[in-house]
N, C-alpha and C positions, 0 to 999 in steps of 0.2 A: 508364429513369427509374422506370417505373410498376409494372414488375416488381420492383424493390427497396423502393416503397413497400410493396406486397404482402407481400414477403418479410418486411420489418421489424413488420408489424400480426401476423402470424401468428407470428413468431419470438417477441415478446413475451407472444403469448398461452400457447405453451408453454413457453418459458424464466422461471424465477421466477427472481425479482431474489435474490440470494444473500445480502441483507442480509433480504429479508423472509422468505427460507427460516429463516436460523439465527435471525430470532425464534419463527417459529413452532415450531421443535425447540424451544425452551428458551433460545438462548443471551440473553443483557443487553448490549444495544446500544443504545448513545445516537443521536445526530440528527446529519446531517451526516457519515454516515459511507459511502466510497463502496469498495467491492470490485471490480476488475477482472476479473472471472472470465472474459470476454471473451477473455483474454488468458492464458489457464492458470491462472489461482487456484487449489490447490487445498485445499479445507476437507475435513478430517474431521467430516462431518454426525451422524454417529453419536454424535461425542461431543458436539454443541452446546452442551448443556447446560454445560459446563466451560469457554466460551468468552465473556469478558467485553470488552465493547470500550465504550470513550467515547464523547463528543462529537469533533466536526472530526476523523476519522480517514481516512488514505486507505491502501489495504490496494494495491499496485502489482500488475500482471500477472505471472503465474509465481510467486508468492509461496504457499506450502506453510504452513499452520497443522493442525496434526496431533500422532498421536501417534508414540511411536517403535517402530516393528514389526522393530527388530532381532534381536531376542531368537524371534521368534516362529516361526521354521524349526527349531531345535535346543529350545527350551523350552516354546514354544508356549504364550508368554504375551505382550503387547502391553504397554508400558508408556505410560500416559494419566495428565494431572494438568491442573490448571487454567492455562488461559491468558487473563491479564489484561495488557487493554491499554488506557493511559489517554486523558487528551483530547490533541490538537493532537498528534497522532503522523503521522507520516510514514511507511509501509512500502518501499524500494526494491525495485525489480523479483526477482525470484528468490531473495528472502530465506525462508529456512527459518526458521519460530519452533515451538521442540521443547517437549515439556509441560514444565509446572510452572514458570513461566517468567512474570516479571510486568513489564511494558514500564511506564513512569512517566508524566506529562505532560510535555508540550513536550518533545518526543523524537521525531528522524530516526534513522532506521536503513538505512544506504546500501546498494545493491543489490548482489544477492551474499550477503549475509550469512547466518551461522551463527547466529541468537540460542541460545544453550543455556543462560544464567543470568541472572538480572534484570536491566535497566538503569534507573537511577534517575532520578529527574525531570530535566529541564534539560539533556539530555546528546544528542550526537552520537556514533552508533557505527556500526563498518562492520569488516567481515574475517570470515574461516573459519578460526578463530574468533573470534569479536564482540569488539573492545577497542574503548574508549571513546580518540575521535580529538580531544573537545573539548566544548565548552558548544553550547547552544541559541541563546543571548543573542550569544554572537560569534560565531558561523556567520549569523546572520540578520545581524548589524551588515556582517559582510563581504559578502555579499548586498546589505544597502541600499548598499553603494557601490560594487559593480560597476555597478546597474541605472543608479547614476546617470555613472558612465565608458563605458557599452555602448550602442550603436542599443537605440531604443525603438521597437516596433512595434504601433499600436492591432488590435484584431480585425478589427475592419472596412474598416482598409486594408489588411488582409494578404489579408482573400477578396477584396476588390476589383483588388490586384494583386500576385497570388503572384508574374509574373513580373517585377515591377520589384525585387522583394524578391530575386529568385535575383542579378539583376544585379549590386543592391549589396551584400550582404552579403559582407564578407570573413571576418569571424571573428564568433563567438557573439552574440546580442542577446538582448530580450525580450520578449516578448508580453504585453500586458495591456489590460485591459476600456477 
């Protein structure tokens, strides 16, 4: 336990938060933005000034925000372009966002997607290649309905009794504060 605390302190001093690093390198980033780079999110910091991220955005682990280097070996060129991410956006794990893409406000991008074209406001999009599967509002309503049907566990109770959770959960449930 003591060693873990020391490791975390040292790691936090050495490892710069990706949001802070992107801002320092010229990206425009709003508030309440979380980039989970500990899980392998890869961002091309060389072109940070081409990145704009709004408020309340989550970029999950193993996500790539970058250029397209497919021509580099043969033609010695790398395609670059702006990536603009609006407000209230969730980008699922393993997503690849290519250059010259605009993701609107209130958007959910499903895990493992390849975003090669713009996504309009209020959409839920998934796939390789990406496609729209519904609206943000309809998805939120569906999730809200499911929360009322499924078990709900407070974070406090969960910390106290993980064994109890393992004994009682037969299907998925929800965790909240």
